N, C-alpha and C positions, 0 to 999 in steps of 0.2 A: 563867149563863143557866139558866132553869128550864124543864122540860118537863112538870111536873105540880106540884100544890100540895105534894107530899110529897118531890120529888127535883129536885136541880139538878146541873148539870155545868159543867166548865170545861176546855177543851182545854189541854194543856200545850204550851209554846213549841216543842218538838221535833217536834210533830205526830204523834207515835207513841203518845201516851198521853192518856187522859181521866181526870179525877177526878170521881166522882159523890159527892154528899152528900145524905143522906136526912133526913127530919124527926126520925128517932130518933137523930140526932147520930152517924151512922156515915159513914165515908168509904171509898171503894174506888178504887183505882188500876187502870185497865183499859188493856191494850195493844191498839192499833188496828193492824190489818194494812193496810198501804198497797196501792194497786192494783198496784204492782209485785210483790207477793207471788204474783200469778197466780191462776189458778182454784183454788178449794178442792179438796183431795183427796177421795176417795170416803168416807173415815172421818170427815170433818169434821161431817157431819150427826149421827152418833152422839155426837160431842164436844159439839155444842150441846145435844143432848137431855140428856146426862149433866150438864153445867154447870147447866142450868135445871131438871132433874128433870121436864121437861114435853115434850110434843110435840103436834102438831095431831091431832085425832081426825077421824073421817069427816065431821063437820059443820064442819071447819075451825076448831074451838075448841081452846084449850089444855087438855090433860088431863094430870094427874099420872101419872107412870110408877111402877109398883110397885117396892118396894125390890129384890125378887129380879131384876126385869128391869134395874134400875140396875147391880146387881153384874155381870150378864152383859155390859152395855155397857162397864163398867169393864174387865173382863177383855179384851175385844176391843181396847180402846184401849191397854191395857197391852202387849198383844202387838204392836201397831203401834209403840209407842215402843221396845220391845226389838228388833224386827226392823229398825228404822231408826236404830240406835244410832250409826252412823257418819255418817249423813246430818245436815245442818243446813238447814232451811228455816224461814221465818217460821212456818208452821203447826206444824211439829214443835216449835219453840221454845215456842209457846203450849201445846201439848199437854203437854209435859214439865213445864211450870210447875204444871199441875193434876193430872197423873197420876204418882203416885210409887209406887215398889215398895219 
């Protein structure tokens, strides 16, 4: 199924992952959090901004986040990963996939 002229997706049979394919011939496997994962934690907004390198500005438009600010966000997320080392939630699982020390 395509959602734009340049990108298509296909859900995996397990319902927990989606594969996207772009016109540039790249594929990406994404983990999808199920509704049973619960409400996102407070730090999840930082995580989404870190992954996309963007956030909504005052006009509700996407704006790029400067590199120095991304590093600050990374450091906050790394602290979350370290301080929650013994815990295991779907959100922390995704965080640890992207934030490495």
